[in-house]
Each structure stands twice: as structure tokens, then as C-alpha cells.
C-alpha positions in Angstrom: -24.6 11.6 20.5 -21.5 9.4 21.2 -19.7 7.8 18.2 -19.9 4.0 18.1 -17.1 1.8 19.3 -14.9 0.4 16.5 -15.4 -3.3 15.5 -11.6 -3.8 15.4 -8.5 -1.7 15.8 -5.6 -2.6 13.5 -2.3 -2.3 15.4 1.4 -2.9 14.6 2.4 -0.1 12.3 5.8 1.6 12.5 4.3 5.1 12.6 1.1 7.1 11.9 -0.9 5.9 9.0 -1.0 8.4 6.1 -2.8 6.6 3.3 -5.0 3.6 2.7 -6.2 1.4 -0.2 -8.6 -1.5 -0.4 -8.1 -4.7 -2.4 -11.5 -6.4 -2.6 -11.8 -10.3 -2.8 -8.3 -11.0 -4.2 -9.1 -14.2 -6.2 -6.2 -13.4 -8.5 -3.8 -13.2 -5.5 -4.6 -16.9 -4.7 -7.5 -16.5 -2.3 -10.9 -14.9 -1.8 -10.0 -12.5 0.9 -10.2 -8.7 1.0 -7.1 -6.7 2.0 -6.3 -3.2 3.3 -2.9 -1.6 2.4 -1.7 1.1 4.7 1.1 3.5 4.1 2.8 5.1 7.1 4.6 8.3 7.9 7.9 6.4 7.9 7.6 5.3 4.3 6.5 1.7 4.9 3.6 -0.3 3.5 1.6 -2.8 5.5 -0.9 -5.3 4.0 -3.7 -6.5 6.3 -6.0 -9.5 5.8 -9.5 -8.3 6.6 -10.4 -12.0 7.3 -7.8 -12.6 9.9 -7.2 -9.0 10.9 -3.5 -9.5 10.9 -0.6 -8.1 8.9 0.3 -10.5 6.0 3.0 -8.5 4.4 5.3 -5.6 5.4 7.6 -3.5 3.2 9.6 -1.3 5.5 10.9 2.2 4.6 10.4 1.8 0.8 9.9 5.5 0.6 12.3 8.1 2.0 9.3 10.0 3.6 5.7 9.4 4.4 3.5 7.5 1.9 1.0 10.1 0.5 -1.0 7.8 -1.8 -1.7 4.2 -2.6 -3.7 3.2 -5.7 -4.7 -0.3 -6.7 -4.9 -0.7 -10.5 -6.8 -3.3 -12.5 -9.0 -6.3 -11.6 -7.1 -9.3 -13.0 -3.6 -8.0 -13.4 -3.0 -6.6 -9.9 -0.7 -3.6 -9.8 -0.2 -1.0 -7.1 1.2 2.5 -7.2 2.7 4.0 -4.0 3.7 7.7 -3.8 6.0 9.1 -1.2 6.4 12.7 0.0 9.9 12.8 -1.6 8.2 12.8 -5.0 8.8 9.1 -6.0 6.0 6.9 -7.4 6.7 3.2 -7.3 4.8 0.7 -9.5 4.3 -2.8 -7.9 3.1 -6.1 -9.4 1.4 -8.4 -6.9 2.6 -11.9 -7.7 0.9 -13.0 -4.4 -0.4 -10.9 -1.5 3.0 -11.5 0.3 5.2 -11.3 -2.8 5.4 -7.9 -4.5 7.6 -7.2 -7.5 8.9 -3.6 -8.0 8.2 -2.9 -11.7 9.6 0.7 -11.9 10.0 4.0 -10.2 9.1 7.5 -11.4 11.2 10.2 -9.7 10.3 13.9 -9.7 13.0 16.2 -10.9 13.2 20.0 -10.5 11.0 20.7 -13.5 7.2 19.9 -13.4 7.9 16.7 -15.4 8.9 13.2 -14.2 11.1 10.6 -15.7 11.0 6.8 -15.5 14.0 4.8 -14.2 
């Protein structure tokens, strides 16, 4: 049996996609639209509106290596964590879907612990 054709193909990334996260109905971001955050092999983040199927925000090369993980925290107080292969975790505050504030960065050191900058 053949797999079904996709409904839509999201294009426009700067490299292969390595991680995804979903933001459902972002009323707290000023609208009632769902978004998809994609991390790429080049360390960039792309935010897609699932209503318009277009990129609404790009953050290019925020990590030195590929983005391994993206986690959306909270319902009303939107925060996002992005983790790069280089061992850095960045904490973001979504002021609006196209306006992200970097709150902090956790860097891995040679021991199994991390420290906050």
C-alpha cells in the first residue's frame, strides 16, 4: 500500500530539520493560531503559522551546531527551550510570535553539570 500524499510541504529552511515543537492556539501570543517551531542542522529556528503555512519568524544560527531539541513550556507564560548539539540550552520568552527575548543560556562544561550564564 502506498503512503498518502502530504497535505502541504513546508519549505524555506536553511538546512535539514532536526527537531520540531508545536504551539497550539497561541491566544497569549496575540492571536488564535497554531504554530510549528522547527530547528535545523545549521542551528537556526523557524516558526511556521499553520494557518497561512508560511514562516512568520526566523532566528538564524542561534546555536553553533544542529538544534537537538525544542520544548514549549507553560500555557499562559510562553517560554521555549532550545538545545544545540554544542551542549548549550537557551531559554526564550515569547513576547509575540515574531518577538522572542533570550532569557538565559545554560552551557555544558567538562563535568556532568551545567552552569547558568
